[in-house]
C-alpha positions in Angstrom: 1.4 2.7 24.2 3.4 4.7 21.6 6.4 5.4 23.8 9.9 3.9 23.6 9.3 2.2 26.9 6.3 0.3 25.5 8.2 -0.9 22.4 11.1 -2.1 24.7 8.8 -4.0 26.9 5.0 -4.1 26.2 4.2 -7.0 28.6 3.4 -5.0 31.7 0.8 -3.1 29.7 -0.5 -6.3 28.2 -1.0 -7.7 31.7 -2.9 -4.7 32.8 -5.2 -4.9 29.8 -5.9 -8.6 30.3 -6.7 -8.1 34.0 -8.6 -4.7 33.8 -9.8 -4.0 30.3 -9.6 -7.0 27.9 -11.2 -4.9 25.1 -9.9 -1.4 25.5 -9.9 1.8 23.4 -6.8 3.8 23.0 -6.2 6.9 20.8 -3.3 6.9 18.4 -1.7 10.2 19.4 -0.2 11.5 16.2 -3.4 10.9 14.1 -6.2 11.1 16.8 -7.8 7.8 15.8 -9.4 5.4 18.3 -8.4 1.8 18.1 -9.7 -1.1 20.1 -7.2 -3.5 21.7 -8.2 -7.1 22.3 -5.8 -8.9 24.7 -7.1 -12.2 26.1 -6.2 -15.5 24.3 -9.8 -16.7 23.8 -11.0 -13.3 22.5 -8.0 -12.9 20.2 -8.4 -16.4 18.7 -12.1 -15.8 18.2 -11.4 -12.4 16.6 -9.2 -14.0 13.9 -12.1 -16.2 12.9 -14.9 -13.6 13.2 -16.1 -12.6 9.7 -17.5 -9.4 11.2 -14.0 -8.2 11.8 -13.0 -7.3 8.2 -9.4 -7.1 6.9 -10.6 -4.9 4.0 -9.8 -1.2 4.2 -13.1 -0.5 2.5 -14.7 -1.4 5.9 -12.8 1.3 7.7 -14.3 4.7 8.7 -13.7 7.9 6.7 -11.6 9.2 9.7 -9.3 6.2 9.5 -8.7 6.8 5.8 -8.2 10.5 6.3 -5.5 9.8 8.9 -3.5 8.0 6.3 -3.2 4.7 8.2 -4.3 2.5 5.3 -1.2 0.9 3.7 -1.1 1.7 0.0 -4.4 3.7 0.1 -5.7 4.7 -3.3 -3.3 2.2 -5.1 -3.5 -1.5 -5.9 -1.2 -2.1 -2.9 -4.2 -1.8 -0.6 -5.6 -5.0 -2.2 -2.9 -7.3 -1.0 -4.0 -10.7 0.2 -3.9 -9.8 3.9 -6.4 -6.9 3.2 -8.9 -9.1 1.4 -12.1 -10.7 2.7 -13.9 -13.7 1.0 -14.6 -14.4 -1.7 -11.7 -12.4 -3.2 -9.4 -13.6 -0.4 -10.4 -17.2 -0.9 -9.6 -17.1 -4.6 -6.2 -15.3 -4.3 -5.1 -17.5 -1.3 -6.1 -20.7 -3.1 -3.8 -19.8 -6.0 -0.9 -18.7 -3.8 -1.2 -21.7 -1.5 -0.5 -24.0 -4.4 3.2 -23.1 -4.2 3.6 -23.3 -0.5 3.5 -27.1 -0.5 5.6 -29.5 1.6 7.4 -30.5 -1.5 8.3 -26.9 -2.5 9.4 -26.1 1.1 11.8 -29.1 0.9 13.0 -27.8 -2.5 13.9 -24.4 -0.9 15.8 -26.1 2.0 19.0 -26.7 0.1 19.0 -23.1 -1.2 18.6 -21.8 2.3 21.4 -24.0 3.7 23.7 -22.7 1.0 22.8 -19.1 1.8 23.3 -19.6 5.5 26.8 -21.1 4.9 27.7 -18.3 2.6 26.6 -15.7 5.2 28.4 -17.4 8.1 31.7 -18.3 6.4 33.1 -14.7 6.4 32.0 -13.8 9.9 34.9 -13.0 12.3 35.2 -14.8 15.6 35.7 -13.1 18.9 34.3 -9.7 18.0 30.8 -8.3 17.8 28.8 -9.0 14.6 25.3 -7.7 14.1 23.4 -10.8 13.2 20.4 -8.8 12.0 22.3 -6.8 9.4 24.8 -9.5 8.5 22.7 -12.7 8.6 18.9 -12.4 9.3 18.1 -9.6 6.9 20.0 -10.9 3.8 18.9 -14.5 4.5 15.2 -13.6 4.7 15.3 -11.2 1.7 17.2 -13.7 -0.4 14.8 -16.5 0.6 11.7 -14.6 -0.5 13.4 -13.5 -3.7 13.9 -17.1 -4.5 10.3 -17.9 -3.7 8.9 -15.2 -6.0 11.6 -15.4 -8.6 13.2 -12.0 -8.0 16.9 -11.1 -8.2 18.4 -10.7 -4.8 20.5 -7.7 -6.0 17.8 -5.3 -4.8 17.9 -6.5 -1.2 19.0 -3.2 0.2 16.0 -1.3 -1.2 13.6 -4.1 -0.3 14.9 -4.1 3.3 14.6 -0.3 3.6 11.0 -0.3 2.2 9.8 -3.1 4.3 11.3 -1.6 7.5 9.4 1.7 6.8 6.0 0.1 5.9 5.5 -1.2 9.4 7.0 1.7 11.4 5.1 3.3 14.3 7.8 5.9 14.8 6.4 9.4 14.1 9.8 10.6 12.9 9.6 8.0 10.1 5.9 8.3 9.0 6.6 10.9 6.4 8.8 8.3 4.5 6.1 5.7 4.3 4.4 6.9 1.1 7.8 6.9 -0.7 8.5 3.3 0.6 5.1 2.2 -0.6 5.6 3.8 -4.0 9.0 2.1 -4.2 7.5 -1.3 -3.4 4.7 -0.7 -6.0 7.1 0.2 -8.8 9.3 -2.8 -7.9 6.3 -5.2 -8.0 5.0 -3.7 -11.3 8.4 -4.2 -12.9 8.8 -7.7 -11.5 5.4 -8.8 -12.8 6.2 -7.3 -16.2 9.5 -9.2 -16.3 7.9 -12.5 -15.3 5.3 -12.2 -18.0 8.2 -12.1 -20.6 10.5 -14.5 -18.7 8.6 -17.0 -16.6 10.4 -19.3 -14.3 9.9 -22.0 -11.7 8.6 -19.6 -9.0 5.4 -18.5 -7.3 4.9 -15.3 -9.3 5.3 -17.0 -12.6 2.7 -19.6 -11.5 0.3 -16.9 -10.5 0.7 -15.1 -13.8 0.1 -18.4 -15.7 -3.0 -19.0 -13.6 -4.3 -15.6 -14.7 -5.2 -17.1 -18.1 -7.6 -19.5 -16.4 -11.1 -18.8 -15.1 -10.8 -17.2 -11.7 -7.2 -16.1 -12.2 -5.6 -12.9 -10.9 -6.0 -9.6 -12.7 -2.9 -7.4 -13.4 -3.7 -5.3 -10.3 -4.2 -8.3 -8.2 -0.8 -9.8 -9.3 1.0 -6.5 -8.4 -0.8 -6.3 -5.0 0.0 -10.0 -4.3 3.7 -9.4 -5.2 3.8 -6.4 -2.9 2.3 -8.4 -0.1 4.6 -11.4 -0.5 7.7 -9.2 -0.6 6.9 -7.3 2.6 5.2 -10.1 4.6 7.6 -12.6 3.3 10.8 -11.4 5.0 10.1 -8.9 7.8 8.6 -11.4 10.2 11.4 -13.9 9.4 14.1 -11.3 10.2 12.4 -10.5 13.5 11.9 -14.2 14.4 15.7 -14.9 14.0 16.6 -12.0 16.3 13.9 -13.0 18.8 15.0 -16.6 19.1 18.7 -15.7 19.5 17.9 -13.1 22.1 15.6 -15.3 24.1 18.2 -18.1 24.2 20.9 -15.7 25.3 18.6 -14.3 28.0 18.0 -17.9 29.2 21.3 -19.7 29.2 19.9 -22.8 30.9 17.5 -23.3 28.0 20.3 -22.7 25.5 22.3 -25.4 27.3 19.3 -27.7 26.9 19.3 -27.2 23.2 23.1 -27.9 23.0 22.9 -31.1 25.1 19.9 -32.5 23.3 17.2 -32.1 25.9 15.4 -29.7 23.6 15.5 -29.1 19.8 15.9 -26.0 17.9 12.3 -26.4 16.8 11.3 -26.3 20.5 13.2 -23.0 20.9 11.5 -21.5 17.8 8.0 -22.5 18.9 8.4 -21.2 22.5 9.9 -18.0 21.2 6.9 -17.5 18.9 4.7 -17.7 22.0 7.0 -16.0 24.6 8.2 -13.0 22.6 7.4 -13.5 18.9 7.8 -11.3 15.8 4.1 -10.5 15.3 2.7 -9.1 18.5 -0.5 -7.9 16.9 -2.8 -8.6 14.0 -2.9 -6.2 11.1 -5.9 -3.8 11.1 -9.3 -5.3 11.5 -12.5 -3.3 11.1 -15.9 -4.0 12.7 -18.4 -4.4 9.8 -21.3 -3.7 12.3 -21.7 -2.6 15.9 -20.1 -5.5 17.8 -20.1 -6.8 21.3 -16.6 -8.2 22.0 -16.3 -9.9 25.4 -19.0 -7.6 26.8 -17.6 -4.4 25.3 -19.4 -2.4 22.6 -17.2 -1.7 19.5 -18.9 0.7 17.0 -19.1 -0.2 13.3 -16.1 0.7 11.1 -13.7 1.4 13.9 -10.3 -0.3 13.8 -9.4 -3.3 16.1 -6.0 -4.8 16.9 -5.9 -8.4 18.1 -2.9 -8.4 20.5 -1.2 -11.7 19.9 1.6 -10.8 22.2 -0.8 -10.2 25.1 -2.8 -13.4 24.4 0.4 -15.4 24.6 1.0 -14.3 28.2 -2.5 -15.1 29.2 -2.5 -17.2 32.4 -6.0 -18.5 31.4 -4.3 -20.3 28.5 -0.7 -21.0 29.7 0.7 -22.0 33.1 3.4 -19.6 34.2 3.2 -17.7 30.9 6.0 -15.2 31.6 8.5 -18.0 31.8 10.6 -19.1 28.7 10.3 -22.9 28.9 11.3 -25.1 26.0 9.7 -28.1 27.6 6.3 -26.4 27.8 3.5 -28.9 27.1 1.1 -26.5 25.4 2.9 -25.4 22.3 -0.3 -24.0 20.6 0.0 -20.3 19.7 -1.3 -17.6 17.4 2.0 -16.3 16.2 1.1 -16.8 12.5 -2.6 -16.0 12.9 -5.6 -18.2 12.9 -8.3 -19.1 10.4 -8.6 -17.5 7.0 -5.5 -15.3 7.3 -3.1 -17.8 8.9 0.3 -16.9 7.4 1.1 -18.9 4.2 4.8 -18.4 4.8 4.9 -19.9 8.3 6.7 -23.0 7.2 9.3 -21.0 5.3 9.9 -18.7 8.3 10.4 -21.7 10.6 12.7 -23.3 8.1 15.0 -20.3 7.8 15.3 -19.9 11.5 15.8 -23.6 12.2 18.6 -23.9 9.6 20.4 -20.8 10.7 20.3 -21.7 14.4 21.4 -25.3 13.7 24.4 -24.1 11.6 25.3 -21.3 14.1 25.2 -23.6 17.1 27.2 -26.3 15.3 29.9 -23.8 14.3 30.2 -21.9 17.6 30.9 -23.3 21.0 29.7 -20.1 22.6 27.5 -17.2 21.8 27.5 -14.0 23.8 25.8 -10.6 23.5 28.2 -8.0 22.2 26.6 -5.1 24.0 24.8 -4.5 27.4 21.4 -6.1 27.4 19.7 -2.8 28.3 21.1 -1.2 25.1 19.3 -3.7 22.8 16.6 -1.6 21.1 13.4 -2.9 19.5 11.8 -1.8 16.3 9.0 0.8 17.0 6.1 -1.1 15.5 2.7 -2.3 16.6 2.7 -5.4 14.4 6.4 -6.4 14.4 8.6 -7.1 17.4 12.3 -7.8 17.4 15.7 -6.1 18.0 16.7 -3.5 15.5 20.3 -4.7 15.8 21.8 -7.7 17.7 25.6 -7.7 18.0 26.8 -11.2 19.0 30.3 -12.4 19.7 30.9 -15.8 18.1 33.5 -18.3 19.5 34.7 -21.5 17.8 
């Protein structure tokens, strides 16, 4: 599971899990920690809503903490929103959700359109251009900077830190503490700046809410800023790459988007199911001895809900290994389910939709600028997408 072959194509392993061991223990080799993999759609969906599967690192075993797998362990960063259980999660999410309204999303749309045009205008035609480095990454980082009121000038550092936080590459693990510390320092400075210079942004609103009953403490503000920065752009970057690659792999479906049989939104939703940017939940921990689909999972051991495996479950989807923009069942778990459903889902969809619409309107043809077998995926359990994606654009 931790081989380059798995990261390139996890779906044969996922199929084996669903058919043979839908709740299956594997050992993470470089830290010798057992983790339970849940792979069928119904079980994954239930797991997202099961309060006995905690997101809080305090529910993890001592061995898990000793292995250094807890993001931001021992710092305020481990108390990001995605690592909280109710009632703390309820309070923090309620405050943050007040900004992710339909009206605010519409307000951000014009900013994103301008950013997309600014990124596309200088791109050369007829030669390979890495759309991850040149478009997806700067667009996603600038969008989340606009949301939280940060200056986009630090996008290179933000991009590097976020890339390392989610790595499963043993060669990169030693750099994770430094990346976490960098994110922490950045968030602390951003919160301090927003206290003195508030603006029309999410972080300023959260700081202002801190003066009210039930508001966020200073540590919670910093943790929330860390979580928003990281979660806010990494999945968006991967989604853009995933959609483009899926369409290039299926030219008949791309032709359907161009001739109006399907919409760009159809392409995004089917990609989220077929080969989406978040193949797994973040860590969950059994708060007590559990029985999951007939398998005993001991208390405090980590669990991963394999969204990517669930999305290829033939019990849920007819012909699940096909990329079909006309698929009737468009329900999926790509942005989670229940309490921890991603707040930024609408923003990620908006970025991808605008970019694809502008790219297809400008270019009569898109082609891959390298052999398909040379496209490499990020080594991560919780993010999936090409590390680089050279495209040749034609007017």
